[in-house]
C-alpha positions in Angstrom: 48.7 161.4 106.7 48.7 159.6 103.1 48.1 155.9 102.5 49.7 154.8 99.1 48.1 151.5 99.4 49.2 150.7 95.6 50.8 152.1 92.3 52.3 150.7 89.3 56.0 151.0 89.3 55.9 151.3 85.6 54.8 154.9 86.3 57.5 155.4 89.2 61.0 155.8 89.4 62.9 153.9 92.5 63.0 157.3 94.0 59.4 157.9 94.0 58.9 154.7 95.9 61.1 155.1 98.2 59.3 158.2 98.8 56.1 156.2 99.4 58.4 153.2 101.8 59.6 156.3 104.0 55.7 158.4 104.1 54.6 155.1 105.2 57.2 153.9 107.7 56.5 157.9 109.4 53.3 157.0 109.3 53.5 153.7 111.2 55.7 155.2 113.9 52.5 157.8 114.4 50.3 155.1 114.3 52.7 153.3 116.7 53.1 155.9 119.1 49.5 157.2 119.1 48.4 153.6 119.8 46.0 153.6 116.5 45.4 150.0 115.6 43.4 150.4 113.2 46.2 152.8 110.8 49.1 150.5 112.1 47.3 148.0 110.5 46.9 150.2 107.1 50.6 151.4 106.8 51.2 147.1 107.2 49.2 146.2 104.6 50.3 149.4 102.3 53.9 148.3 103.4 53.5 145.0 102.8 51.8 145.8 99.2 54.5 148.7 98.2 57.3 145.5 99.0 55.5 143.1 96.4 54.4 145.7 94.1 58.3 147.1 94.4 60.6 144.0 94.6 62.8 144.0 91.4 63.6 147.6 91.5 64.7 148.4 95.1 67.4 148.3 96.9 68.7 144.6 98.0 70.2 145.8 101.5 66.2 148.0 101.9 64.4 145.1 100.9 65.8 143.0 103.3 65.2 145.3 106.0 61.2 145.6 104.7 60.7 141.8 103.9 61.6 141.0 107.8 60.0 143.9 108.8 62.9 145.6 110.1 60.9 149.1 109.7 63.2 151.0 112.1 66.5 150.2 109.9 63.8 150.7 106.5 63.3 154.3 107.9 67.5 154.4 108.6 68.0 153.2 105.5 66.2 155.9 103.4 67.6 158.8 105.2 70.7 157.3 104.7 72.3 157.4 108.5 74.8 155.2 108.3 76.3 153.0 111.9 72.7 150.7 111.4 72.9 148.1 113.7 73.3 144.8 112.6 70.5 142.1 112.9 70.7 138.5 114.0 70.9 137.9 110.4 74.9 138.8 110.2 75.4 136.7 112.8 74.4 133.6 110.7 76.3 133.8 108.2 79.2 134.8 111.1 
């Protein structure tokens, strides 16, 4: 597992940022599955850092999932999966 805790968005394009996010999300899932609290914490810090450093270049829907900590949906989005379930946010606007 490789966690990237920071990088310059000027050096990486959107695709590379999304790759880093995907890697961090997969690491988070693995850490949760193995009940590794220390790694879960590191993954969350990494994800928060990636989102904060790259808010301006992230896809708006992906940013929505990440800022609301809908990590399963964010990973589905990055994997280009269809039928991402709608959450409570969509019901507020109905």
